[in-house]
Steps between C-alpha positions, in 0.01 A plus 500: 500500500684805380707672235804297402804608704769675313784288642614208292697295758528498881876506443692624194598242245873432437684769310775280346268297275633381161162597341250783500161460684218613257183409679311496827406167662377239252489206745521426868593211721534440873826682534560657159369723230574479127576778260599531140850602399719547194866565419633835622534655151248307293120438502539122449502224607241558776542261796325445833686556821385360839612710796497301828502710825752327725364656821150394413599152383758413757410682821142378507634146473323401180805460291871453560807604296574138418150441365518803282845402382365157407215655293751705305746220453244251375335755270838580334590130491189432289634716217282572198189318391224642282230432771698612808557853619873552445715649783741755350675620816482584869661728750457667841584784733448540871123545467391310179565183311398520133442236239483606126286275284343469157183710484175305446352754264175315468409517876319231693359203298216431738388865502389422144308178579137518609426390854264207516519451122862440400615490140442264210706180458733648245608789721520286809712243311727771366584640841516159666746382237720803569475450878609141468783617278622737777461241774677234289797732451510587872492127593770424253717735690418339829282787616135481623288811509273405794264799461328447164177701500332771287670780692832383367394454130569803283501574126734650239395760252411229255286320750750218589505365853771609741548320832608732785589520871766252612494593867393142602704323234719217616763258367362142498792363300865590499821326398309185422328484839132540561370661816167542672363826632342545843361855502127550493457767238263613223148622459223274635289469184805402299711309746555125472328290771823326615628841605198638684406168671842370589584419865651795696605377845786749554376820339181591311695624198743214456399140402648202671521315170606695191322531166622502137465869406500430130204263533314756711548749218308268266202507732506879499509501121198275490304755725612785277364304190171454680480876569578581137211283385228595747602824664517363849704281721374144573523544883615734778774268607584129441383376839177336625401837644403588145170353382607508138833327563338236736259409218787484248685257722193287590393465137850420371502826299158440356335780689145629418605859552359713216842653429641156412195405299581778252820327389530250217632146563843551356570799720361312811745216422790736507383690811444181704843379407660825619283525807563146637534511876793256501804682371652170390216443254446858393571576135858586411591776261559244233152351551356852482682585178389174331137525608254524203353827612847659552608386149191638329539754217454864599459794265664738750816293558798512269748208462739695711250522786425868459184688395425429137213750482536769769218716363260210481593380845443846644169535321377168631596581854356847505171381355459250782490774764152601594326676792144363566311793646207263583717280717424465876783601730594230750522554876750739632862408511685490832663834585791349685859416414653161522873545475710205378823416668825623339788297382827503694860463418679251275845456345492602138519207255501257790198496727130576464357803685449432875211698645528735787377317813424802724131463414322177415325499155389237260654636179804686391480751216692776336168687475351529853255792530675831473436733796314741273464786758881525466502487123494825297257510209725577206376280215568587141197616305410306187564699186219731412345427158464788264132423467446620858614851416214749503232243596202648678206341671260787424529587130155610388489276191317171437535416864435167667350526844632284784282322760653688794313824561810701582685429174492751224417362152798348317538599134489241229829654374670423829363141501618448140854614587516286814403198295858499362636429847548127513480492886142622494368216277460281812194718593310443179251218441717342239866576575739524204796694363424799286572436132708824486733358763540146348576651156786706636629245758828320443582381853311346794544824697328697224176321598543413868673778709761416761315689773214345682160468333339539844358855446191684393381847403217697654341839410385543867672792679767407744313624805217258419709207373720456806218423744354251263840329463537496880156342543587222244821429684325485836253245352800286406642521850775758417501766761513862383484784755161674466660839555738442210227383269287799566779754497443610138137598564536638858580857397163562343672647196553182288610668182765707675617193694526292179711766341765488777631152430536253223541166689400314808593149607353240728710238670384140464612227745284197510507120427369336189249221457780245560596670834824644367622855541386755242650856516499809283336826423194636326607820322241757397638750249348762275590441128397653170304801622208399726542120494633310797709180481484243782817290485564187720871473575604162645795504736506133600273197462362278230435709182194288411352559850580875458297492176216320673505775770498768230197337328299497822568872555403572138171314531419681829573832324328403174279808486804735478723299265530647146442243236640592154278457201 
């Protein structure tokens, strides 16, 4: 833990870019970081640019130039679709390859969906319809995505879905000829069973018999629909090693698992069709699009397939987010990393990615765990709301005492002002959107911010808050050096120590409840006078699992979380 380093990159970015960089890091992958940019002499349009470090990507053997070229070629080949992130250009120098893309101004979709709860049918149907629209378009061009999962599902400023990350995309149909893929790739909770369970007599990452990549995409879409509805994946992986999947297979899809029992019959009918083990009998896109649940009316969906009511959609989603301070925190997560194998080289527009074989792994991925000790913390701060200016935790008026003995009373005036922050409604007994916000809102982003909702405020001084956070992380199996956690209080002069710095950050490297890598930072920053904001910044991993991790920390720190009134 420490103050954020001043350097922005280990190596300077290219100087001959056809655009102007206007932000710090807004996203991170295995070999890349993403920043905002705009034209050299104009403030708009704002785009996202992914910078891939060649040395990091190629010399460590996790990516090859041909694989990277294939990602760029296929992304450009897809062209424009309203539910796919558009590639607007690319380039390189001796150190970097860059890909310029449409900016997903609404952020991560699954950051705005409650873990273990999901969203209502209308919202789930809206986003599932748009996902099927994106996948249908890709398949019509002969391209399969092969890595459909929440981490790759983003939003526009109006709340429309944008499918991203084509590092594992492959051509399954070209010049009238269909072809099978052999590479084992994807994320275990979302991967199709024919991929993960196929025979591998030559190499662990290459199947003897190929699979139809477009049909495996349909399986992944079915799992995503399940997650939208219930806020959790149906299994760790589609093998008999998973108790949930084994029961699903043994009961012919009529499992007694409580997550499945929450779903109505028409949705179950669709899911069972999409999640058929035999790819030959799995629902096709045409069968999905003509299914009664898919064709149902939806107040959020326009005839053009876009958001018909962005403000109403945002209000519904924000109102579904809630932190239960009375919840019991489950057993500690593992504090170990489980890197996934990287993809290897392939000829652009011809072959699928072929994994590197220097190390045996089960899965290939464009998102293996980033070696965080080598990664510089340089994330863009969310925009500070005007209502934070001048806030104090110790104003001597109509104060509300907090259960923690070290916390100064919080004034009712402060609580009233904070109630206008939509992100903080998740901590109230009955979450909702402030009337003042809905009356002025015109767009989805006016209600739901693009930056992560995984954050909370505390009136506890920094020197006391940091050890409590470290203790909560330890209980969840995330190691934090004891010396770092205690550094703010070690001097004996807490007030003086607090005054010397405004921000500290804690590195998080763990695995989630589905045994997948989860990496990021917990940023502790002074805002609005004496208040402190604790912000959870995900670097890689499932956004729904990151929210689940955030909720556990909040519950463990419940006595120091400021709840607006």
